C-alpha positions as CSV (number, residue, x, y, z in Angstrom):
1,M,0.1,0.1,-0.2
2,P,2.3,2.9,-1.3
3,H,-0.6,5.7,0.1
4,A,-0.7,4.0,3.4
5,S,-0.1,6.7,6.1
6,P,2.1,6.0,9.1
7,L,-0.7,6.5,11.6
8,L,-2.2,4.0,9.8
9,I,0.5,1.2,9.1
10,L,0.9,1.7,13.5
11,L,-2.5,0.7,14.3
12,V,-2.4,-2.1,12.0
13,A,1.7,-3.3,13.1
14,G,1.4,-2.4,16.8
15,L,-2.6,-3.6,17.6
16,G,-2.1,-7.0,15.1
17,L,1.4,-7.4,16.8
18,A,0.1,-6.7,20.4
19,F,-3.1,-9.3,19.8
20,V,-0.9,-11.8,18.5
21,L,1.6,-11.9,21.2
22,G,-1.2,-10.9,23.9
23,T,-2.5,-14.1,22.8
24,V,0.5,-15.8,22.8
25,A,1.0,-14.7,26.3
26,N,-2.3,-15.7,27.8
27,R,-2.3,-18.9,26.4
28,L,0.8,-19.2,28.5
29,R,-1.0,-18.2,31.3
30,I,1.3,-15.0,31.8
31,S,0.1,-11.7,31.6
32,P,-1.1,-10.4,28.0
33,I,1.1,-7.3,28.8
34,V,4.1,-9.0,28.3
35,G,2.9,-9.6,24.6
36,Y,2.2,-5.9,24.2
37,L,5.8,-5.0,25.5
38,L,7.1,-7.7,23.4
39,A,5.2,-6.4,20.3
40,G,6.7,-2.7,21.1
41,V,10.1,-4.2,21.1
42,A,9.6,-6.0,17.8
43,V,8.3,-2.8,16.2
44,G,11.0,-0.3,17.9
45,P,14.2,1.0,16.7
46,F,16.6,-1.2,18.1
47,T,15.3,-4.4,16.3
48,P,15.1,-5.0,12.5
49,G,12.5,-5.0,10.1
50,Y,9.7,-2.2,10.4
51,V,10.1,0.6,12.7
52,A,6.8,2.4,14.1
53,D,7.0,6.0,14.5
54,Q,8.1,6.5,18.0
55,H,6.0,10.1,18.6
56,L,3.0,8.8,17.0
57,T,2.6,5.6,19.1
58,L,3.8,8.0,21.7
59,E,0.8,10.6,20.8
60,L,-1.9,7.7,20.9
61,A,-0.6,6.3,24.3
62,D,-1.4,9.6,26.1
63,I,-4.8,9.5,24.4
64,G,-5.3,5.4,26.1
65,V,-3.6,7.5,29.5
66,I,-6.5,10.0,29.4
67,L,-9.1,7.5,28.9
68,L,-8.2,5.1,31.1
69,M,-7.5,8.3,34.2
70,F,-11.4,9.0,33.0
71,G,-12.3,5.7,33.6
72,V,-11.2,5.4,36.8
73,G,-12.5,8.7,38.1
74,L,-15.9,7.9,37.0
75,H,-16.1,4.9,40.0
76,F,-14.3,7.5,42.3
77,S,-15.3,10.3,44.0
78,L,-14.2,13.4,46.0
79,G,-15.5,11.9,48.8
80,D,-13.5,8.6,48.2
81,L,-10.7,10.8,47.9
82,L,-11.0,12.9,50.9
83,A,-11.8,10.1,53.0
84,V,-8.1,8.3,52.3
85,R,-6.3,11.6,52.4
86,R,-4.6,11.0,55.7
87,I,-3.0,7.9,54.5
88,V,-2.2,9.0,50.8
89,L,-1.3,12.4,51.4
90,P,1.9,12.1,54.1
91,G,2.5,8.6,53.0
92,A,2.8,9.0,49.1
93,I,5.1,11.9,49.8
94,L,7.5,10.2,52.1
95,Q,7.5,7.0,49.7
96,V,8.6,9.2,47.2
97,I,11.4,11.0,49.1
98,V,12.6,6.9,50.9
99,S,12.6,5.7,46.5
100,T,14.2,8.8,45.4
101,A,17.0,8.7,48.6
102,L,17.4,4.5,47.2
103,G,18.0,5.2,43.8
104,A,20.3,7.9,44.6
105,L,22.3,5.6,46.6
106,V,22.5,3.3,43.5
107,A,23.4,5.8,41.2
108,S,25.9,7.0,43.2
109,L,27.6,3.3,43.3
110,F,27.6,4.1,39.2
111,G,30.0,7.3,40.0
112,W,27.6,9.9,39.2
113,P,27.8,12.9,40.9
114,L,25.2,13.5,43.3
115,P,22.9,15.8,41.5
116,S,22.3,13.5,39.3
117,A,22.1,10.7,41.1
118,T,19.2,12.3,42.9
119,V,17.2,13.3,39.9
120,F,17.7,9.5,38.5
121,G,16.2,8.5,42.2
122,A,13.2,10.9,41.6
123,A,12.1,9.1,38.2
124,L,12.1,5.9,39.9
125,S,9.8,7.1,42.7
126,I,7.1,7.3,40.6
127,A,4.4,4.3,39.6
128,S,2.5,3.4,36.3
129,T,-0.9,4.9,36.7
130,V,-2.1,2.2,33.6
131,V,-0.5,-0.5,35.5
132,V,-1.8,0.2,38.8
133,T,-5.1,1.2,37.1
134,R,-5.7,-1.7,35.0
135,A,-4.4,-4.0,37.4
136,L,-7.5,-2.7,39.9
137,Q,-10.0,-2.6,37.1
138,E,-9.6,-6.5,36.2
139,R,-9.5,-7.7,39.6
140,R,-12.6,-5.2,40.2
141,L,-10.8,-3.6,43.2
142,V,-11.4,0.3,42.0
143,D,-14.2,0.3,44.5
144,S,-12.5,-1.5,47.5
145,E,-10.5,-0.2,50.2
146,R,-7.1,-1.1,48.5
147,G,-8.4,0.7,45.3
148,R,-9.6,3.9,47.3
149,V,-5.9,4.0,48.8
150,A,-4.0,2.9,45.5
151,V,-5.6,5.9,43.1
152,G,-5.5,8.4,45.9
153,W,-1.5,7.2,45.8
154,L,-1.2,7.5,42.0
155,V,-2.8,11.5,42.7
156,V,-0.6,12.1,45.1
157,Q,2.4,11.2,43.5
158,D,0.9,12.8,40.2
159,L,0.9,15.9,41.8
160,V,4.2,16.0,43.2
161,T,5.6,15.0,39.9
162,V,3.6,18.1,38.4
163,I,5.9,20.1,41.0
164,V,8.7,18.3,40.4
165,L,8.3,19.2,37.0
166,V,7.9,22.8,37.1
167,L,10.9,23.2,39.7
168,L,13.7,20.8,37.4
169,P,14.4,23.5,35.2
170,T,14.7,26.4,37.9
171,L,17.3,24.2,40.0
172,A,19.1,22.8,36.7
173,P,21.7,25.4,36.6
174,E,22.9,24.7,40.1
175,L,22.2,21.4,39.8
176,R,24.7,21.6,37.2
177,S,27.2,23.7,38.2
178,G,27.7,23.4,41.9
179,G,27.5,27.0,42.0
180,P,26.4,29.7,44.5
181,A,22.9,29.1,46.0
182,L,20.1,29.4,44.4
183,D,17.9,32.9,44.4
184,P,15.5,31.4,47.5
185,A,12.6,34.2,46.4
186,A,13.4,32.5,42.8
187,L,12.6,29.1,43.7
188,A,9.9,30.5,46.2
189,G,7.9,32.0,43.5
190,T,8.1,28.7,40.8
191,L,6.9,27.3,43.8
192,A,3.9,29.4,44.9
193,L,2.9,30.1,40.2
194,T,2.7,26.6,40.5
195,L,0.5,25.7,43.6
196,A,-1.6,28.2,42.3
197,K,-1.9,26.8,39.0
198,L,-2.5,23.9,41.0
199,A,-5.6,25.2,42.9
200,A,-7.3,27.3,40.3
201,F,-7.4,24.2,38.6
202,F,-9.3,22.4,41.4
203,L,-11.5,25.6,41.9
204,V,-12.6,25.9,38.2
205,M,-13.5,21.8,38.5
206,W,-15.4,22.4,41.8
207,L,-17.1,25.1,40.8
208,V,-17.5,25.1,37.0
209,G,-16.9,21.6,35.8
210,R,-19.2,19.8,38.4
211,R,-22.2,21.5,36.7
212,V,-21.0,22.6,33.3
213,I,-20.1,18.6,32.5
214,P,-23.2,16.5,34.2
215,W,-25.4,19.4,32.3
216,I,-23.4,18.7,28.9
217,L,-23.9,14.9,28.9
218,H,-27.4,14.7,30.5
219,Y,-28.2,16.9,27.5
220,V,-26.7,14.8,24.7
221,A,-28.5,12.1,26.6
222,H,-31.7,13.7,26.1
223,T,-31.0,13.8,22.7
224,G,-31.7,10.3,22.6
225,S,-28.4,9.6,20.4
226,R,-25.8,7.3,21.3
227,E,-23.5,8.4,19.0
228,L,-23.6,11.8,20.0
229,F,-23.3,10.6,23.5
230,R,-20.1,9.0,23.0
231,L,-18.7,11.9,21.4
232,A,-19.8,14.0,24.4
233,V,-17.7,11.4,26.7
234,L,-14.9,11.9,24.8
235,S,-15.0,15.1,24.1
236,V,-15.1,15.9,27.8
237,A,-12.4,13.3,28.4
238,L,-9.8,14.6,26.0
239,G,-10.7,18.2,26.1
240,V,-10.2,18.6,30.1
241,A,-6.8,16.5,30.1
242,Y,-5.8,18.9,27.2
243,A,-7.4,22.2,28.9
244,A,-5.8,21.0,32.2
245,A,-2.0,20.6,30.9
246,A,-2.6,23.8,28.6
247,L,-3.8,26.3,31.1
248,F,-3.0,25.1,34.2
249,G,0.2,23.0,34.0
250,V,-1.5,19.7,35.6
251,S,-0.8,16.9,33.9
252,I,-3.3,15.4,31.1
253,A,-3.6,12.1,33.3
254,L,-4.7,14.3,36.6
255,G,-6.9,16.4,34.1
256,A,-8.8,13.4,33.1
257,F,-9.1,11.8,36.7
258,F,-10.7,14.8,38.0
259,A,-13.3,15.5,35.0
260,G,-14.5,11.4,35.6
261,M,-14.4,12.0,38.9
262,I,-16.9,15.1,38.9
263,L,-19.0,13.1,36.1
264,S,-19.3,10.3,38.5
265,E,-21.7,12.4,40.9
266,S,-23.9,12.0,37.7
267,P,-26.5,9.1,37.2
268,L,-24.6,8.9,33.6
269,S,-21.3,7.5,35.1
270,R,-22.0,4.2,34.0
271,R,-23.2,4.5,30.9
272,A,-20.3,6.8,30.2
273,A,-17.9,4.2,31.8
274,E,-19.2,2.0,29.2
275,E,-19.4,4.2,26.1
276,S,-15.4,5.0,26.5
277,L,-14.3,1.8,27.3
278,P,-13.5,0.2,24.0
279,L,-11.0,3.0,22.7
280,R,-9.8,3.1,26.5
281,D,-8.5,-0.5,25.8
282,A,-7.9,-0.2,22.8
283,F,-5.2,2.9,23.3
284,A,-4.2,1.4,26.6
285,V,-2.9,-1.6,24.7
286,L,-0.9,0.9,22.5
287,F,1.1,2.5,25.6
288,F,2.7,-0.7,26.6
289,V,3.5,-0.6,23.2
290,S,5.1,2.8,23.2
291,V,7.1,1.1,26.4
292,G,8.4,-1.4,24.6
293,M,9.6,0.7,21.3
294,L,12.1,3.1,23.5
295,F,13.6,0.4,24.8
296,N,16.9,-0.7,23.9
297,P,18.0,-4.5,24.5
298,H,21.6,-3.7,24.2
299,V,21.5,-1.9,27.6
300,I,21.1,-6.0,28.8
301,L,24.4,-6.9,28.0
302,S,26.2,-3.9,28.1
303,A,25.3,-2.5,31.7
304,P,23.6,-5.6,32.7
305,L,24.6,-4.6,37.1
306,R,22.9,-1.5,37.0
307,L,20.2,-2.5,35.4
308,L,19.3,-5.2,38.0
309,G,20.5,-2.4,40.7
310,T,18.2,-0.1,39.2
311,A,14.5,-2.5,38.8
312,M,15.6,-3.6,42.6
313,V,15.2,0.1,43.7
314,V,11.8,-0.2,42.0
315,V,10.7,-3.8,42.7
316,V,12.0,-4.4,45.8
317,G,13.1,-0.7,47.7
318,T,9.5,0.9,46.7
319,G,7.7,-2.3,47.7
320,I,9.1,-2.4,51.3
321,T,9.0,1.4,51.7
322,A,5.6,1.7,51.0
323,F,4.3,-1.0,52.8
324,A,6.2,-0.2,55.7
325,I,4.8,3.4,55.7
326,L,0.9,1.7,55.1
327,R,1.5,-0.1,58.3
328,I,3.0,2.5,60.3
329,L,-0.3,4.5,59.3
330,R,-2.3,1.8,60.4
331,V,-3.1,0.2,57.2
332,R,-4.6,-3.3,57.7
333,T,-2.3,-5.7,56.4
334,E,-4.0,-6.8,53.3
335,T,-4.6,-3.6,51.8
336,A,-0.9,-2.3,52.2
337,A,0.4,-5.4,51.1
338,S,-1.5,-5.4,48.2
339,V,-1.4,-1.6,47.7
340,A,2.3,-2.0,47.9
341,A,2.8,-4.8,45.7
342,G,0.6,-2.6,42.9
343,L,3.6,0.0,43.4
344,T,6.2,-2.3,42.4
345,Q,6.8,-0.7,39.0
346,I,7.4,2.5,36.9
347,G,5.9,3.8,33.9
348,E,4.7,7.3,31.6
349,F,5.5,9.6,34.4
350,S,9.3,8.1,35.0
351,F,9.8,8.7,31.6
352,V,8.4,12.4,31.1
353,L,10.8,12.8,34.2
354,V,13.9,11.2,32.9
355,N,13.8,12.8,29.2
356,L,13.3,15.9,30.8
357,E,16.4,15.5,32.9
358,I,18.8,14.6,30.0
359,G,17.3,17.2,28.0
360,L,18.6,19.6,31.1
361,A,21.9,17.7,30.8
362,L,21.5,16.5,34.1
363,L,21.7,12.7,33.6
364,P,23.7,10.9,30.9
365,V,21.7,8.9,28.4
366,Q,22.4,5.6,29.5
367,A,20.0,6.7,32.0
368,R,16.9,6.7,29.9
369,D,17.5,3.0,28.9
370,L,18.3,1.7,32.4
371,I,14.6,3.2,33.3
372,L,13.0,2.0,30.6
373,G,14.7,-1.1,31.3
374,A,13.7,-1.1,34.7
375,S,10.1,0.1,34.0
376,I,9.5,-3.3,31.2
377,L,11.1,-5.6,34.3
378,S,9.1,-4.4,36.6
379,I,5.8,-4.4,35.0
380,L,6.5,-8.0,34.0
381,I,7.6,-9.2,37.3
382,N,4.3,-7.1,39.0
383,P,1.5,-9.9,38.1
384,I,3.8,-12.2,40.2
385,V,4.3,-9.6,42.7
386,I,1.0,-9.4,43.5
387,A,0.1,-12.8,43.5
388,S,3.1,-14.1,45.6
389,V,2.3,-11.1,48.4
390,Q,-1.4,-12.2,48.2
391,R,-0.8,-15.8,49.2
392,V,2.0,-14.5,51.9
393,V,-1.1,-12.4,53.3
394,R,-3.5,-14.9,53.8
395,R,-0.7,-17.2,55.3
396,R,0.1,-14.8,57.9
397,E,-3.4,-14.0,58.8
398,E,-4.7,-17.3,58.3
399,P,-1.8,-19.7,59.5
400,E,-4.2,-22.2,59.7
401,R,-5.3,-22.4,56.1
402,A,-1.8,-22.8,54.9
403,A,-1.7,-26.8,55.3
404,T,-5.6,-27.3,54.3
405,P,-8.3,-26.0,52.2
406,P,-9.9,-22.5,53.3
407,P,-12.8,-23.3,55.7
408,E,-15.4,-21.6,53.5
409,I,-14.0,-24.1,50.1
410,L,-14.9,-27.0,52.4
411,R,-18.3,-25.7,53.5
412,A,-18.9,-24.9,49.9
413,V,-18.1,-28.1,48.7
414,T,-20.3,-29.8,51.4
415,L,-23.3,-28.3,49.9
416,T,-25.8,-29.7,48.0
417,G,-28.9,-28.9,46.0
418,H,-27.9,-25.3,46.1
419,A,-27.5,-22.3,43.7
420,V,-24.3,-20.9,42.4
421,V,-24.3,-17.3,41.9
422,V,-21.4,-16.0,39.8
423,G,-20.8,-12.2,40.0
424,Y,-22.2,-10.0,42.6
425,G,-22.7,-7.1,40.7
426,R,-26.2,-5.0,39.9
427,V,-27.8,-8.6,38.2
428,G,-26.0,-10.5,41.2
429,R,-27.4,-8.8,44.0
430,L,-30.7,-9.4,42.8
431,V,-30.4,-13.0,42.1
432,V,-29.0,-13.2,45.3
433,D,-32.0,-11.5,47.5
434,G,-34.6,-13.7,45.6
435,L,-32.6,-17.1,46.6
436,K,-32.3,-15.8,50.4
437,R,-35.8,-15.0,50.4
438,A,-36.8,-18.2,48.8
439,G,-34.8,-19.9,51.6
440,V,-32.4,-21.4,48.7
441,P,-29.5,-23.0,49.8
442,L,-26.5,-20.5,47.9
443,L,-22.8,-20.1,47.0
444,V,-21.5,-16.5,45.4
445,I,-18.4,-16.8,43.5
446,D,-16.8,-13.2,43.2
447,E,-13.7,-11.3,43.1
448,S,-14.4,-8.2,45.2
449,A,-13.0,-8.2,49.0
450,E,-15.8,-5.7,49.6
451,S,-19.0,-7.7,48.2
452,L,-17.8,-11.3,50.0
453,E,-17.4,-9.4,53.3
454,Q,-21.0,-7.9,52.6
455,L,-22.0,-11.6,51.8
456,Q,-20.2,-13.7,54.9
457,A,-21.7,-11.0,56.9
458,Q,-25.1,-12.6,56.1
459,A,-24.1,-16.0,56.3
460,I,-23.8,-16.5,53.0
461,E,-21.0,-19.2,51.3
462,T,-18.5,-17.6,49.1
463,L,-15.5,-18.3,46.9
464,A,-13.3,-15.6,46.3
465,G,-11.5,-15.2,42.4
466,N,-12.4,-15.7,38.7
467,A,-15.0,-18.1,38.4
468,A,-13.6,-18.8,34.9
469,G,-10.2,-20.5,36.5
470,E,-11.3,-24.4,36.7
471,D,-9.5,-25.0,40.1
472,L,-12.4,-22.6,42.0
473,L,-15.0,-23.8,39.9
474,R,-14.8,-27.4,40.8
475,T,-14.7,-26.3,44.5
476,A,-18.3,-25.6,44.1
477,N,-19.8,-28.7,44.0
478,L,-21.7,-28.4,40.7
479,A,-22.3,-32.3,40.4
480,A,-24.8,-31.6,43.2
481,A,-26.0,-28.3,42.7
482,R,-29.7,-27.0,41.3
483,V,-28.8,-23.9,39.3
484,L,-25.9,-21.9,38.2
485,F,-26.6,-18.0,37.4
486,V,-24.0,-16.2,35.8
487,A,-24.5,-13.0,36.1
488,I,-21.8,-11.2,34.8
489,P,-21.6,-9.1,31.9
490,E,-18.7,-10.2,30.4
491,A,-19.9,-12.6,27.5
492,F,-16.4,-14.3,26.4
493,E,-15.6,-14.9,30.7
494,A,-19.4,-16.1,31.0
495,G,-18.8,-18.5,28.1
496,Q,-15.8,-20.0,29.8
497,I,-17.4,-20.8,33.2
498,V,-21.1,-22.0,31.5
499,Q,-18.8,-24.4,29.5
500,Q,-17.1,-26.1,32.5
501,G,-20.3,-25.7,34.4
502,R,-22.0,-28.3,31.7
503,Q,-19.3,-30.2,31.4
504,A,-19.3,-30.5,35.9
505,N,-22.8,-31.6,34.9
506,P,-24.8,-31.9,32.1
507,A,-27.9,-31.6,33.4
508,L,-27.5,-28.8,35.7
509,D,-30.0,-25.7,35.2
510,I,-27.6,-22.8,33.6
511,V,-29.1,-19.3,33.5
512,A,-26.4,-16.5,32.5
513,R,-27.6,-12.9,30.8
514,A,-26.6,-11.1,27.9
515,H,-26.9,-8.0,25.8
516,F,-27.2,-8.6,22.2
517,D,-28.6,-11.7,19.9
518,A,-24.8,-12.4,19.4
519,E,-23.9,-13.5,22.6
520,V,-27.3,-14.9,23.5
521,E,-26.1,-17.9,20.7
522,H,-22.6,-18.1,21.8
523,L,-23.9,-18.4,25.4
524,T,-26.1,-21.3,24.4
525,K,-23.7,-23.0,22.3
526,M,-21.3,-23.1,25.2
527,G,-24.0,-25.1,26.7
528,A,-26.5,-22.3,29.0
529,S,-29.9,-23.8,29.7
530,T,-31.5,-20.0,29.6
531,V,-29.9,-16.6,28.1
532,I,-32.0,-13.9,29.5
533,M,-31.3,-10.8,27.0
534,G,-32.1,-7.9,29.1
535,E,-33.5,-5.7,26.1
536,R,-35.8,-8.4,25.1
537,E,-37.4,-8.9,28.1
538,I,-38.1,-5.5,29.1
539,A,-39.3,-5.2,25.6
540,Q,-41.8,-8.3,26.5
541,A,-43.0,-6.7,29.7
542,M,-43.6,-3.3,28.4
543,L,-45.7,-5.2,25.5
544,A,-47.5,-7.3,28.3
545,H,-48.3,-4.1,30.0
546,A,-50.0,-2.6,27.3
547,L,-51.9,-6.2,25.9
548,R,-53.6,-6.0,29.8
549,A,-54.2,-2.0,29.5
550,Q,-55.9,-2.6,26.3
551,Q,-58.3,-6.0,27.6
552,G,-58.9,-3.7,30.8
């Protein structure tokens, strides 16, 4: 295609290769993120073959960051942020300081001067917003205690990053030369101006944004056009993020987060989240592709010890530091360990910092390769760290469960004639309430710790985890169950659960939910006895009501 544009080629090559390698990674039971990163390395300038446009990829990745943080904001509220301020404000700032010191210590072993070592450490102290929020969303933990603490922590880190980005150009001459002391008045003026811009942004969002943004979406929603509503959501997310950066010096991620958080108070927030989901996921994949593209694999051979030391600061140093700080602040062990595990990686803000520091001649060019290498290693290791920490926490808090299966699983296995409900969302809650009123023995499978705590408080049997996994569903004793309700909205995951349920009990009554005719066909083919499509049931109820009214 001689007329193919660089953008089209990038999308075809980047997304196509990410899909292939992500699928392979998933098949090997590792995170698809590994495949996305390797796709970036494959189309990057340091490997043979096609080389994608780096600048264009980074710009597309920025869109992914905006949509991702907008989606997180839609599940957050100002009250949630204020509720964890006593934890995240001192905790995140102290963690950044300690992680910076650890990074500076390692860099000093490289022979770098103290100013360079310090700014290098600062680039290692900021976790990737994309990685943390994706992990929370995949595990449906955004609305949980650990989700609120993690997101609040990221917001504070983002604010610190904004201040550092503004102050570095002012401090650079002093850091480079070690000359006369910096003018305190100039430094104070720069800091005051930055804080004033941040305050102005928050004030505008609070006084204007919380009225204008919901009004715009409500107006568009009343037009009845789904296309216009989707465009309105994207315009709000991208527009506020750009305005935050251009007018107030706030990062695009923070701007998008606050736009979503303001909209979260509107009844349309859930619909806005659904409309932005497809683009959000696609562009988030491009973020990981862009990270892989920037990495020069040669650093693995030229400076392996430096790369290992840099990665250890991120994975070990930051993790232990964050956990210790959270425990000192009296956060529960499980929450502290989960949040700390999520922070053991670096990403987009580290790249921005190191590029600025190299541009200001504060760091050698090799620092970029070390940062990128540590980022890729930490992102690859992060899922393993999270899984390992969760196992350690369970053994620490409930040592009697280390040698035997959990008591709740044993009780669930002994249930007979029971109903199994997968998913405790909007639909699952209604199903559970109805079964409980009918006195049916009940087992609920969900990934949310808060949901499971609510169910256990009602003396309802629970299993924690993803029911699509073969091991978990086997413990539900489906062979002796009366009915299986698959109440999750994800059709592909639901299909796996239905298929496993049918294999476990060919006579089992399996009821699933769907949004489209294609999903109904898919779930029926997988073995569902009945598939309820919400729109169809609503239409039938409306028609039945009209016919009854005419007959009456």
